[in-house]
C-alpha positions in Angstrom: 9.7 5.9 -32.2 10.9 4.0 -29.1 12.2 5.4 -25.9 11.4 8.4 -23.6 8.9 10.9 -24.9 10.4 14.2 -23.8 7.2 16.1 -24.9 5.1 14.5 -22.2 4.6 15.8 -18.7 7.0 14.5 -16.1 4.0 13.2 -14.0 3.1 11.0 -16.9 6.6 9.6 -17.0 6.7 9.2 -13.2 3.4 7.4 -13.3 4.7 5.0 -16.0 7.9 4.3 -14.0 5.9 3.8 -10.7 3.7 1.3 -12.4 6.7 -0.7 -13.9 8.5 -0.6 -10.6 5.3 -1.8 -8.7 5.0 -4.7 -11.0 8.8 -5.6 -10.4 8.3 -5.2 -6.6 5.2 -7.3 -6.5 6.9 -10.1 -8.2 10.0 -9.7 -6.0 8.2 -10.0 -2.7 5.3 -12.3 -3.9 6.9 -15.1 -1.8 6.4 -13.3 1.5 2.8 -12.6 0.6 2.1 -16.2 -0.3 3.8 -17.5 2.7 1.4 -15.3 4.9 -1.4 -17.1 3.1 -3.0 -13.9 1.6 -3.8 -12.8 -1.8 -2.5 -9.5 -3.2 -5.5 -7.4 -2.3 -5.7 -9.0 1.2 -2.0 -8.2 1.9 -2.6 -4.7 0.6 -5.5 -4.0 3.0 -3.6 -5.5 5.8 -0.5 -3.3 5.1 -2.9 -0.2 4.9 -4.6 -1.0 8.2 -1.4 -2.0 10.2 0.8 0.9 8.9 -1.9 3.6 9.1 -1.4 6.6 11.4 -4.9 6.3 12.4 -7.7 3.6 11.7 -8.8 3.9 8.1 -12.2 3.0 6.5 -12.6 0.8 3.4 -13.4 4.0 1.2 -10.3 5.8 2.5 -8.1 2.7 1.7 -9.7 2.4 -1.8 -9.1 6.1 -2.6 -5.4 6.0 -1.1 -4.4 2.9 -3.1 -6.4 3.5 -6.4 -8.5 0.5 -6.0 -12.3 0.0 -6.2 -14.1 0.1 -2.9 -15.7 -3.2 -3.7 -12.2 -5.0 -4.0 -11.1 -3.4 -0.7 -14.3 -4.4 0.9 -14.0 -8.1 -0.2 -10.4 -8.2 1.1 -11.5 -6.5 4.4 -14.3 -9.0 4.9 -11.8 -12.0 4.5 -9.4 -10.4 7.0 -12.2 -9.7 9.5 -13.2 -13.3 9.2 -9.6 -14.5 9.6 -9.2 -12.4 12.8 -6.4 -10.3 11.4 -8.4 -6.9 11.5 -11.6 -5.8 13.2 -14.2 -3.1 12.4 -14.8 -0.5 15.0 -17.5 2.1 15.2 -16.7 5.4 13.4 -18.0 8.4 15.3 -17.9 10.4 12.1 -19.8 8.0 9.9 -22.6 5.5 10.5 -21.7 3.0 7.8 -17.9 3.4 7.2 -16.5 1.4 10.1 -12.9 2.1 11.2 -10.5 -0.7 10.5 -8.0 -1.7 13.3 -5.4 -4.5 13.2 -5.6 -7.4 15.7 -2.6 -8.6 17.5 -2.7 -11.7 15.0 -2.8 -9.3 12.1 0.2 -7.3 13.3 2.1 -10.5 14.0 1.3 -11.8 10.5 2.4 -8.5 8.9 5.6 -8.3 10.9 6.4 -11.9 9.9 5.8 -11.2 6.2 7.9 -8.1 6.6 10.8 -10.1 8.0 10.6 -12.5 5.1 10.5 -9.5 2.6 13.4 -8.0 4.6 15.4 -11.2 3.8 14.7 -10.8 0.1 15.6 -7.1 0.2 18.8 -7.8 2.1 19.8 -10.3 -0.7 19.4 -7.5 -3.1 21.6 -5.1 -1.1 24.7 -5.6 -3.2 23.0 -4.2 -6.3 20.9 -1.5 -4.8 22.0 1.5 -2.5 19.7 1.7 0.6 20.5 5.3 1.1 19.2 6.1 -2.5 16.2 4.0 -1.8 15.4 5.8 1.4 15.9 9.2 -0.3 13.6 8.2 -3.3 11.1 6.9 -0.7 11.1 10.2 1.0 10.7 12.2 -2.1 7.8 10.1 -3.3 6.1 10.4 0.0 6.4 14.2 -0.1 5.1 14.1 -3.7 2.2 12.1 -2.8 1.2 14.3 0.2 1.4 17.3 -2.1 -0.8 15.7 -4.7 -3.3 14.6 -2.0 -3.3 18.2 -0.6 -4.1 19.6 -4.0 -6.8 17.0 -4.7 -8.5 17.7 -1.3 -8.4 21.4 -2.2 -10.2 20.6 -5.4 -12.9 18.6 -3.7 -14.3 21.6 -1.9 
């Protein structure tokens, strides 16, 4: 049988749609990442560091984005060597440094964002920005709920 499986849990369907959407979005915005001179994992880590509410650690980024710590560490090392992020001492952990963006890292991220904005604006006729904002808010709220539940289970 082809098509939606009504018997599966809604979270499974959501996961499938998010995976498919992520693939489409990656290909849509690949040009801005390439123009920044970063590979996918490096841009992912730069985004995580620049957009973080407070400086994250490599393990936190890995958990948040569902990527192996080693992948995140390699990208982090490259970004540090390029002067786009820097490691700061973490008062809560001896070995897991806090990652902070440099001025160059922020500028590169903003430039890549501007290029991505041009691509997104070109799609505006086909997509309703209000719907996208609403879906984004809902996904953010769902992620926060899932994270809170997972933290509760780690006790």
